Backbone bond lengths (Angstrom), bond angles and torsions (degrees), N, CA, C in turn:
res aa  C-N    CA-C-N  psi(-1)  N-CA   C-N-CA  omega(-1)  CA-C   N-CA-C  phi
1 X - - - 1.473 - - 1.530 109.62 -
2 X 1.310 115.42 144.19 1.461 121.05 -176.40 1.527 110.88 -101.49
3 X 1.334 117.19 130.45 1.456 120.76 171.68 1.529 108.76 -74.49
4 X 1.334 115.97 139.00 1.467 119.75 -171.98 1.524 111.02 -131.83
5 X 1.334 115.11 166.60 1.454 120.12 173.35 1.533 110.04 -110.40
6 X 1.311 115.72 179.68 1.455 120.71 -176.76 1.514 113.11 -61.86
7 X 1.334 116.98 -36.41 1.465 120.09 179.54 1.528 111.29 -58.41
8 X 1.327 116.96 -43.30 1.464 120.54 -177.37 1.525 111.13 -67.39
9 X 1.329 116.62 -38.34 1.465 119.93 178.06 1.524 110.76 -66.99
10 X 1.315 116.73 -47.18 1.466 120.16 -177.43 1.531 111.18 -69.38
11 X 1.326 117.58 -30.62 1.465 119.60 175.34 1.532 110.12 -59.97
12 X 1.329 117.14 -43.48 1.462 120.96 176.36 1.522 110.85 -64.18
13 X 1.326 115.58 -44.71 1.470 120.15 -178.99 1.525 110.18 -59.18
14 X 1.321 117.22 -43.30 1.467 120.33 -175.77 1.526 112.94 -76.75
15 X 1.320 118.10 -14.31 1.459 119.18 168.95 1.526 110.03 -68.46
16 X 1.324 115.72 -31.59 1.466 121.47 177.69 1.528 111.09 -84.55
17 X 1.321 116.78 -45.30 1.465 122.22 -174.26 1.532 109.31 -129.25
18 X 1.334 117.63 73.76 1.464 120.72 -174.81 1.519 113.14 -65.55
19 X 1.328 115.16 148.01 1.465 120.26 179.72 1.526 112.31 -61.58
20 X 1.316 118.01 -26.50 1.466 120.76 -179.13 1.525 112.27 -64.85
21 X 1.327 117.56 -18.36 1.468 120.95 176.67 1.533 111.92 -71.49
22 X 1.328 117.38 -23.47 1.471 121.23 -172.19 1.528 110.99 -63.76
23 X 1.328 115.40 148.16 1.455 121.06 176.82 1.523 109.38 -68.32
24 X 1.314 116.08 152.89 1.466 121.21 -177.17 1.531 111.01 -56.61
25 X 1.329 115.77 132.36 1.462 121.22 178.48 1.513 114.73 85.61
26 X 1.331 117.64 -5.17 1.461 120.52 -179.56 1.532 109.19 -76.76
27 X 1.330 118.96 120.85 1.470 121.27 -173.19 1.525 113.30 -82.31
28 X 1.328 116.42 69.89 1.466 119.90 -179.52 1.526 109.56 -88.08
29 X 1.325 115.27 163.04 1.461 120.70 178.66 1.517 112.29 111.85
30 X 1.313 115.97 -160.98 1.462 121.63 -177.85 1.522 109.66 -74.37
31 X 1.343 116.69 127.21 1.462 121.49 -179.33 1.520 112.78 -105.69
32 X 1.311 116.36 -36.90 1.465 120.86 -176.86 1.524 108.27 -139.15
33 X 1.330 116.79 139.32 1.457 120.44 172.60 1.514 113.72 90.35
34 X 1.327 114.73 -150.76 1.461 121.24 -178.95 1.518 109.03 -145.88
35 X 1.347 115.43 163.48 1.463 120.48 -179.28 1.522 112.08 -107.72
36 X 1.306 116.42 5.33 1.456 120.58 -174.50 1.524 113.00 -84.75
37 X 1.329 117.21 -5.88 1.465 120.35 -177.73 1.532 110.80 -90.52
38 X 1.338 116.94 155.42 1.466 120.34 174.67 1.534 110.48 -61.65
39 X 1.326 116.27 143.67 1.463 121.87 178.30 1.523 108.47 -133.54
40 X 1.337 116.54 125.69 1.464 118.63 173.86 1.523 112.65 -118.31
41 X 1.363 117.02 -12.21 1.462 120.66 178.39 1.522 109.42 -138.81
42 X 1.327 115.57 129.09 1.462 122.42 179.62 1.526 108.64 -119.97
43 X 1.329 116.76 128.87 1.465 121.59 175.23 1.528 108.23 -95.70
44 X 1.337 116.78 129.34 1.463 122.15 176.94 1.529 108.44 -104.72
45 X 1.332 116.08 130.36 1.461 121.08 -175.84 1.521 110.64 -145.43
46 X 1.329 116.11 158.35 1.460 120.31 173.94 1.526 109.86 -76.92
47 X 1.316 116.94 -49.63 1.457 123.65 -176.98 1.523 110.06 -122.00
48 X 1.320 115.46 159.84 1.472 120.56 174.54 1.521 108.24 -118.99
49 X 1.327 115.71 112.06 1.461 120.69 172.02 1.527 107.67 -131.83
50 X 1.308 116.71 -175.53 1.463 119.24 -174.76 1.526 111.92 -63.20
51 X 1.333 116.37 -36.92 1.471 119.18 179.88 1.529 110.96 -65.48
52 X 1.322 117.25 -38.45 1.465 120.69 178.29 1.521 110.60 -67.35
53 X 1.323 117.19 -40.30 1.463 120.58 177.02 1.530 110.26 -62.67
54 X 1.337 117.05 -43.47 1.472 120.33 176.53 1.534 110.49 -58.64
55 X 1.332 115.63 -42.25 1.469 119.93 179.26 1.528 110.60 -62.09
56 X 1.332 116.65 -44.72 1.463 120.25 -179.74 1.521 111.09 -59.95
57 X 1.326 116.57 -43.31 1.472 121.00 179.85 1.523 109.92 -64.17
58 X 1.326 116.24 -46.28 1.468 121.20 -177.76 1.531 111.54 -62.60
59 X 1.339 116.87 -35.51 1.466 120.61 -175.26 1.529 112.38 -94.68
60 X 1.325 116.75 6.22 1.452 120.78 171.49 1.515 116.02 82.11
61 X 1.326 117.68 18.23 1.457 120.25 178.17 1.526 110.30 -80.03
62 X 1.323 116.01 146.37 1.464 120.29 174.23 1.527 111.77 -118.50
63 X 1.341 116.13 -0.59 1.462 121.76 175.88 1.517 108.66 -141.77
64 X 1.337 115.99 134.78 1.460 122.59 173.35 1.524 107.90 -111.31
65 X 1.324 116.44 131.00 1.462 121.19 168.11 1.520 107.01 -109.27
66 X 1.330 116.09 118.71 1.460 122.36 -176.14 1.521 110.18 -119.37
67 X 1.328 115.72 158.56 1.468 120.18 174.01 1.522 110.44 -87.24
68 X 1.308 117.61 -47.27 1.466 120.73 -177.80 1.527 110.43 -89.26
69 X 1.327 117.33 121.97 1.472 120.13 -179.86 1.527 111.28 -60.31
70 X 1.329 118.37 125.77 1.468 120.08 -178.77 1.524 112.72 -70.00
71 X 1.330 117.18 -26.10 1.467 121.62 178.34 1.525 107.52 -113.60
72 X 1.332 115.40 65.78 1.469 120.25 -173.57 1.529 111.07 -68.73
73 X 1.326 115.64 -37.96 1.471 120.50 177.47 1.522 109.17 -107.35
74 X 1.322 117.18 151.76 1.474 119.45 -179.02 1.527 112.02 -54.91
75 X 1.322 116.12 137.77 1.460 122.14 179.97 1.527 108.49 -99.49
76 X 1.328 116.73 121.64 1.468 120.96 179.73 1.528 111.81 -93.15
77 X 1.329 116.15 -26.57 1.464 120.73 -179.29 1.523 108.42 -141.29
78 X 1.319 117.12 146.82 1.463 121.88 170.41 1.521 107.09 -114.46
79 X 1.314 115.24 98.35 1.467 122.08 -178.00 1.519 107.54 -102.52
80 X 1.318 116.38 115.93 1.455 120.11 -170.92 1.524 113.89 -80.46
81 X 1.342 116.99 5.34 1.461 119.21 171.49 1.532 110.24 -103.11
82 X 1.347 117.61 14.73 1.469 122.27 173.60 1.522 108.19 -111.99
83 X 1.353 117.99 158.05 1.469 119.51 179.93 1.529 112.88 -55.93
84 X 1.330 117.62 -45.44 1.461 119.74 -179.64 1.533 111.05 -65.94
85 X 1.323 116.21 -42.05 1.456 120.45 179.31 1.516 112.56 -62.79
86 X 1.345 116.50 -42.16 1.470 120.10 177.89 1.524 110.40 -62.98
87 X 1.340 116.33 -40.43 1.459 120.79 179.70 1.528 110.21 -60.76
88 X 1.327 116.20 -47.25 1.468 120.47 -179.61 1.535 110.19 -64.27
89 X 1.331 116.53 -43.54 1.461 120.91 -179.65 1.525 111.11 -60.04
90 X 1.340 117.56 -44.52 1.464 120.56 179.92 1.525 111.28 -62.74
91 X 1.330 116.40 -39.83 1.465 119.31 178.06 1.524 110.62 -60.81
92 X 1.317 116.44 -47.19 1.467 120.52 -176.76 1.534 110.98 -66.65
93 X 1.333 116.71 -44.99 1.468 120.08 -177.98 1.523 112.45 -66.01
94 X 1.340 116.67 -26.71 1.464 120.47 -176.71 1.528 112.57 -106.16
95 X 1.335 116.56 16.06 1.473 121.22 178.61 1.527 111.65 51.65
96 X 1.321 115.71 43.42 1.459 122.50 -178.75 1.526 109.03 -106.43
97 X 1.312 117.00 120.44 1.460 121.69 -178.90 1.525 110.11 -98.50
98 X 1.332 115.77 149.47 1.465 121.64 -177.33 1.525 109.59 -128.07
99 X 1.324 115.34 124.49 1.463 123.06 -179.75 1.527 108.28 -120.40
100 X 1.333 116.89 137.34 1.469 120.79 -178.22 1.522 111.26 -119.96
101 X 1.323 115.82 133.59 1.467 123.01 173.20 1.519 106.72 -124.14
102 X 1.325 117.04 107.19 1.458 121.53 -171.31 1.531 110.53 -104.84
103 X 1.341 118.02 -101.65 1.472 118.70 -176.36 1.525 111.81 -66.81
104 X 1.328 117.98 -24.12 1.467 118.04 174.50 1.526 111.12 -64.07
105 X 1.340 117.69 -34.06 1.461 120.49 177.32 1.532 111.01 -77.29
106 X 1.337 117.84 -27.89 1.467 120.38 172.46 1.522 110.36 -62.14
107 X 1.323 116.06 -41.07 1.455 122.77 -172.11 1.525 112.72 -83.04
108 X 1.320 117.86 -34.07 1.469 122.06 -174.36 1.521 112.09 -55.98
109 X 1.321 115.59 144.73 1.458 120.98 174.35 1.526 109.27 -62.92
110 X 1.319 116.36 125.27 1.461 120.51 -175.73 1.511 113.52 84.44
111 X 1.344 116.50 5.10 1.458 121.78 179.38 1.524 112.56 -84.10
112 X 1.327 115.96 -156.24 1.472 121.55 -170.18 1.525 112.83 -55.40
113 X 1.329 117.90 -48.71 1.462 119.02 -174.96 1.522 112.76 -71.31
114 X 1.325 117.28 -34.47 1.460 119.18 173.62 1.527 110.97 -67.17
115 X 1.338 116.83 -36.67 1.466 120.00 177.91 1.521 111.42 -64.70
116 X 1.343 116.61 -41.48 1.465 120.14 177.55 1.528 110.81 -65.29
117 X 1.334 116.40 -43.65 1.463 120.19 179.17 1.528 110.91 -61.25
118 X 1.328 115.68 -38.81 1.461 120.15 178.49 1.528 111.14 -64.65
119 X 1.331 117.09 -42.90 1.468 120.67 178.24 1.528 111.07 -57.94
120 X 1.348 116.01 -34.11 1.469 120.72 -178.84 1.526 112.15 -88.58
121 X 1.321 117.02 0.89 1.461 120.51 176.73 1.513 114.49 70.87
122 X 1.330 117.46 26.49 1.461 120.20 -176.77 1.530 110.89 -78.08
123 X 1.321 115.77 143.15 1.464 121.91 177.91 1.525 109.51 -124.10
124 X 1.337 115.19 170.51 1.471 122.85 179.60 1.540 110.42 54.64
125 X 1.322 115.35 51.09 1.454 120.86 -173.21 1.531 112.72 -71.29
126 X 1.314 115.46 140.71 1.456 123.79 171.64 1.527 108.54 -134.24
127 X 1.321 116.64 164.29 1.463 121.11 179.08 1.522 110.46 -75.61
128 X 1.336 116.03 148.20 1.466 119.69 169.69 1.522 109.62 -81.33
129 X 1.332 117.13 -45.78 1.468 119.77 177.77 1.523 110.07 -140.20
130 X 1.315 115.74 119.79 1.464 121.80 179.15 1.526 109.44 -70.92
131 X 1.332 116.22 135.60 1.469 120.16 177.12 1.521 112.72 -117.66
132 X 1.335 117.59 -24.70 1.456 120.83 179.31 1.517 108.96 -165.43
133 X 1.328 115.04 172.96 1.452 119.45 175.21 1.505 112.34 131.40
134 X 1.313 114.04 159.12 1.451 121.42 178.87 1.519 109.55 -133.31
135 X 1.326 116.30 153.96 1.468 125.07 177.00 1.529 110.75 46.08
136 X 1.332 117.48 -119.97 1.463 120.05 -174.20 1.529 112.94 -86.14
137 X 1.324 118.36 -13.78 1.466 121.82 -176.63 1.516 110.12 -102.88
138 X 1.328 115.66 107.41 1.459 121.01 178.98 1.521 109.53 -117.16
139 X 1.341 115.61 151.58 1.454 121.48 179.95 1.526 108.54 -128.21
140 X 1.326 115.55 152.20 1.447 117.59 178.85 1.509 112.94 -178.40
141 X 1.327 114.88 178.10 1.461 122.59 -178.55 1.525 111.02 -88.66
142 X 1.310 115.44 142.29 1.453 121.21 174.87 1.513 112.99 74.47
143 X 1.330 114.82 159.83 1.459 121.76 176.32 1.528 108.51 -135.99
144 X 1.324 116.07 148.91 1.462 120.90 172.71 1.515 107.09 -129.38
145 X 1.336 115.96 135.09 1.461 120.10 -177.80 1.513 110.91 -157.91
146 X 1.316 115.21 -176.55 1.462 121.54 -173.11 1.526 111.74 -108.10
147 X 1.334 114.96 139.53 1.463 121.20 168.67 1.521 108.85 -74.06
148 X 1.312 116.95 156.28 1.467 119.90 179.07 1.523 111.74 -65.98
149 X 1.329 116.56 -28.36 1.468 121.18 174.90 1.522 108.62 -152.25
150 X 1.306 115.62 152.67 1.466 119.62 -177.65 1.522 110.56 -72.22
151 X 1.318 115.69 156.64 1.462 122.56 175.39 1.517 108.07 -151.42
152 X 1.314 117.13 165.00 1.455 119.44 177.98 1.528 109.48 -73.05
153 X 1.319 115.81 161.62 1.463 119.80 177.89 1.523 110.40 -58.58
154 X 1.319 117.29 -40.82 1.465 120.15 179.62 1.525 110.62 -62.48
155 X 1.335 116.54 -43.64 1.466 119.92 177.56 1.523 110.80 -64.28
156 X 1.313 115.78 -40.51 1.463 119.90 -179.11 1.520 111.20 -65.01
157 X 1.324 117.41 -39.35 1.462 120.77 178.40 1.532 110.27 -59.68
158 X 1.337 117.10 -41.66 1.460 121.02 176.34 1.523 111.73 -65.97
159 X 1.315 115.71 -36.83 1.465 122.09 177.69 1.534 110.19 -62.77
160 X 1.340 116.90 -43.39 1.469 121.63 178.17 1.527 110.30 -62.22
161 X 1.340 116.37 -44.98 1.473 120.41 177.44 1.528 111.06 -53.89
162 X 1.327 115.62 -46.03 1.458 120.55 -176.56 1.528 111.34 -69.19
163 X 1.324 116.43 -50.25 1.466 120.16 -172.14 1.526 112.68 -72.89
164 X 1.339 117.50 -32.66 1.464 120.03 -179.94 1.527 112.12 -97.13
165 X 1.334 116.28 3.13 1.469 123.23 171.77 1.521 112.19 55.49
166 X 1.348 114.15 58.77 1.464 120.43 176.77 1.527 108.93 -124.01
167 X 1.338 117.25 154.06 1.468 120.09 -177.46 1.518 113.64 -80.22
168 X 1.328 117.93 -18.06 1.464 120.07 -176.55 1.526 109.14 -160.08
169 X 1.330 115.49 155.24 1.463 121.53 171.90 1.526 108.28 -135.72
170 X 1.327 115.66 159.15 1.462 121.54 168.99 1.521 107.62 -107.96
171 X 1.324 117.04 148.47 1.458 118.17 178.11 1.522 110.92 -137.90
172 X 1.326 114.29 151.85 1.457 122.90 178.08 1.515 106.92 -123.25
173 X 1.340 117.11 128.31 1.455 120.53 176.79 1.519 112.41 126.10
174 X 1.302 115.27 172.53 1.460 123.54 179.70 1.520 109.33 -69.67
175 X 1.325 117.46 121.60 1.463 121.42 -175.56 1.524 112.76 -60.75
176 X 1.359 116.90 -22.09 1.462 120.76 -178.28 1.532 112.84 -95.34
177 X 1.323 117.60 1.29 1.468 121.45 178.92 1.524 110.16 -63.97
178 X 1.331 117.64 134.10 1.455 121.02 179.02 1.530 109.96 -79.20
179 X 1.327 115.09 133.65 1.458 122.93 -175.79 1.521 109.43 -118.02
180 X 1.315 117.31 131.76 1.462 120.29 170.73 1.529 112.38 -137.97
181 X 1.324 117.14 -38.45 1.461 119.89 -179.23 1.523 108.33 -98.87
182 X 1.325 115.66 123.59 1.465 122.00 -169.71 1.520 110.53 -121.21
183 X 1.328 116.17 130.58 1.454 121.51 169.87 1.517 109.07 -100.98
184 X 1.326 117.25 143.23 1.463 120.65 179.17 1.515 109.00 -139.69
185 X 1.335 115.33 136.05 1.461 121.28 176.52 1.516 107.77 -146.90
186 X 1.328 116.25 115.37 1.455 120.92 -177.47 1.515 111.83 -67.19
187 X 1.328 115.67 151.15 1.459 120.77 178.67 1.512 112.27 79.88
188 X 1.312 116.50 -142.57 1.468 123.82 -176.59 1.524 109.03 -91.11
189 X 1.346 116.17 109.73 1.463 120.22 -177.76 1.510 114.33 -110.05
190 X 1.333 116.95 21.56 1.464 119.96 -176.15 1.527 113.23 -56.85
191 X 1.320 117.72 -34.37 1.459 121.21 -176.49 1.524 112.95 -75.28
192 X 1.324 116.44 -8.02 1.464 118.85 -167.65 1.531 114.15 -115.34
193 X 1.328 118.20 15.99 1.477 118.07 179.99 1.522 111.18 -65.76
194 X 1.321 117.72 -37.45 1.466 119.87 -179.14 1.530 110.17 -71.86
195 X 1.330 117.43 -35.95 1.464 120.73 176.61 1.527 110.15 -65.10
196 X 1.341 116.65 -40.22 1.464 120.23 177.64 1.531 110.72 -63.89
197 X 1.317 116.08 -40.09 1.463 120.55 177.94 1.529 110.29 -64.17
198 X 1.332 117.21 -44.58 1.468 120.86 178.95 1.529 111.42 -62.66
199 X 1.335 115.99 -31.45 1.464 120.00 179.07 1.523 112.37 -76.05
200 X 1.324 116.55 -3.34 1.457 120.83 175.38 1.510 115.41 90.36
201 X 1.340 117.42 11.55 1.470 120.08 -178.12 1.527 111.21 -65.73
202 X 1.327 116.04 137.04 1.468 121.29 169.58 1.527 109.81 -78.18
203 X 1.324 115.00 -32.66 1.459 121.49 -178.29 1.525 108.36 -142.69
204 X 1.317 115.57 147.71 1.462 122.43 -179.50 1.516 107.88 -119.45
205 X 1.327 116.99 121.99 1.470 122.37 179.13 1.524 107.57 -100.75
206 X 1.326 116.36 113.79 1.454 121.47 -179.81 1.514 110.02 -158.64
207 X 1.331 116.94 168.87 1.461 120.94 -175.05 1.509 114.10 -107.99
208 X 1.327 114.54 169.41 1.474 123.00 171.40 1.524 113.42 60.22
209 X 1.334 117.34 35.38 1.464 120.99 -175.14 1.528 110.81 -66.03
210 X 1.340 116.03 127.81 1.460 121.62 177.24 1.530 110.02 -79.01
211 X 1.319 115.14 152.81 1.469 122.12 -179.56 1.533 111.56 -55.30
212 X 1.327 116.91 -50.42 1.462 119.63 -176.14 1.518 111.75 -73.14
213 X 1.316 117.90 -29.24 1.463 120.38 175.01 1.525 109.69 -68.42
214 X 1.334 116.71 -37.25 1.467 120.04 175.20 1.524 110.52 -60.57
215 X 1.320 116.59 -40.27 1.472 119.77 176.54 1.525 110.97 -65.16
216 X 1.333 116.94 -39.25 1.465 120.62 177.24 1.526 110.95 -62.66
217 X 1.325 116.82 -41.99 1.461 120.58 178.39 1.525 110.69 -62.21
218 X 1.307 115.54 -42.64 1.463 120.75 177.42 1.531 110.55 -59.46
219 X 1.332 116.33 -41.11 1.464 121.46 -177.40 1.528 112.37 -66.76
220 X 1.348 117.29 -30.93 1.469 119.38 179.58 1.528 111.85 -97.15
221 X 1.329 116.09 12.33 1.462 122.46 175.73 1.531 111.72 63.03
222 X 1.327 115.64 40.97 1.459 121.35 174.86 1.514 109.00 -111.60
223 X 1.321 117.00 118.83 1.464 119.98 174.56 1.532 108.82 -73.79
224 X 1.326 115.91 150.10 1.467 120.72 178.19 1.530 108.84 -136.14
225 X 1.310 115.26 139.44 1.465 121.66 169.65 1.523 106.93 -121.44
226 X 1.325 116.00 121.99 1.462 122.62 -178.33 1.525 109.04 -109.12
227 X 1.359 117.50 104.20 1.458 120.50 178.56 1.528 113.31 -93.85
228 X 1.351 116.50 5.08 1.458 120.45 -179.80 1.516 112.88 95.23
229 X 1.310 115.04 165.66 1.466 122.52 -175.90 1.531 111.62 -74.94
230 X 1.320 115.89 -28.58 1.461 120.12 -171.26 1.528 113.58 -70.08
231 X 1.364 118.02 -9.61 1.471 118.88 178.24 1.519 111.64 -63.02
232 X 1.323 116.70 -15.16 1.464 118.66 176.11 1.530 111.93 -65.08
233 X 1.325 116.62 -3.81 1.462 120.98 174.92 1.530 112.08 -59.35
234 X 1.353 117.53 -14.11 1.470 119.33 176.44 1.524 111.10 -58.20
235 X 1.338 116.91 -22.37 1.466 119.26 -178.21 1.524 112.54 -69.39
236 X 1.329 117.01 -20.96 1.466 118.89 -178.12 1.526 109.72 -61.50
237 X 1.316 116.38 -55.03 1.463 120.30 178.40 1.523 110.80 -67.25
238 X 1.346 116.17 -42.93 1.457 120.01 -176.61 1.522 113.21 -60.79
239 X 1.333 116.69 -47.13 1.470 120.29 -179.80 1.531 110.60 -67.83
240 X 1.326 116.65 -43.38 1.472 119.53 -179.43 1.524 111.01 -58.93
241 X 1.328 116.80 -44.07 1.466 120.06 -178.43 1.531 111.61 -70.60
242 X 1.339 116.78 -41.65 1.462 120.44 -178.94 1.530 110.71 -64.69
243 X 1.343 115.98 -45.39 1.459 119.66 -178.31 1.530 111.76 -71.00
244 X 1.311 117.67 -32.78 1.464 120.65 175.01 1.527 109.83 -60.40
245 X 1.340 116.02 -45.56 1.466 119.93 -179.96 1.528 111.32 -64.12
246 X 1.339 117.22 -42.88 1.470 120.67 179.44 1.526 111.21 -62.61
247 X 1.329 116.31 -44.50 1.470 119.90 -177.17 1.522 111.33 -70.41
248 X 1.322 117.67 -34.61 1.464 119.81 175.51 1.523 110.49 -64.75
249 X 1.332 116.04 -38.83 1.464 121.10 178.71 1.522 111.45 -62.49
250 X 1.346 116.40 -35.24 1.464 121.36 179.66 1.524 112.80 -93.74
251 X 1.336 116.92 5.43 1.466 122.73 179.16 1.526 112.25 60.33
252 X 1.340 115.88 38.06 1.463 121.06 177.48 1.525 108.97 -86.71
253 X 1.314 115.94 132.69 1.462 121.50 179.87 1.530 109.56 -87.04
254 X 1.317 116.18 79.48 1.464 120.83 -178.36 1.525 108.80 -147.61
255 X 1.334 115.43 143.93 1.460 122.52 -179.53 1.522 109.42 -114.41
256 X 1.327 116.59 134.37 1.460 122.24 176.38 1.523 108.77 -105.87
257 X 1.329 115.74 122.60 1.459 120.55 -179.60 1.525 109.65 -114.67
258 X 1.327 115.76 149.30 1.457 121.65 -176.15 1.527 110.49 -97.05
259 X 1.330 115.66 131.25 1.463 119.12 178.94 1.524 110.89 -61.10
260 X 1.318 115.44 140.83 1.476 121.33 177.19 1.524 111.94 -102.04
261 X 1.336 117.02 1.53 1.462 121.02 -176.27 1.530 110.02 -83.17
262 X 1.317 116.59 127.08 1.466 121.78 175.98 1.538 108.47 -84.07
263 X 1.329 116.89 112.51 1.465 120.39 -176.85 1.534 112.33 -99.62
264 X 1.341 117.35 11.10 1.462 120.35 174.79 1.526 109.20 -65.56
265 X 1.352 118.98 118.22 1.458 120.36 -177.10 1.526 114.09 -80.00
266 X 1.336 116.57 -17.43 1.464 119.59 -174.77 1.532 111.30 -92.95
267 X 1.330 115.05 144.91 1.456 123.09 169.19 1.517 108.08 -112.30
268 X 1.332 117.41 131.54 1.457 121.55 -178.67 1.519 109.72 -102.08
269 X 1.335 115.56 129.41 1.485 118.91 -177.20 1.527 109.49 -124.56
């Protein structure tokens, strides 16, 4: 087995989920630290906060691969008496580097949206919105596919709760409407209700649905199930397993561990 540094690990990762896939303005890539140091343990997480950084330090990781960029907006000051400042300070003091793969991981084959579609058992997958690609290989946001058998919207909402492991969902539409063709887009899919409708979805599974967008979906006869943004946590297991397989294939001596920190900010009562 070969000992490797961060550059070698991220080079493999970006062959699967290249930065060029990311939507314009999305701050993907290295956020904190450097990739030139040796890495033998990588922590995979949805979000990066102080608790996740503490976990990485405790479990011996020297690289974090996250889905949500920790420095999403430009930072003008690093104040170490603030939560973000403490997080950055701990990373620097403990030689812990942080890399983010956001919309590029949504779009990549086998990435977030394929993982969500797989959890829901969808087959015959197609893109909701194409973003790039040539000839037979196209890439894009969201997936639309078929359930193995139809069910009512109410039944489907319960199915989403179970399969995506959430305590509650919101839904738009007639609870008795029969559902078979499902669109799914991890995170905030408010901009894509019309694309989901054009793709033929009976129902669109996405998070952070706005009140007026829900009314728009109702008006175009598109059912929606909103399980929240945190369902993108499927990437933790998915990325860890995919990268483990890639590194084993290349004989890289590195271990990928899955974060145990629940970063869902909402409590459902």
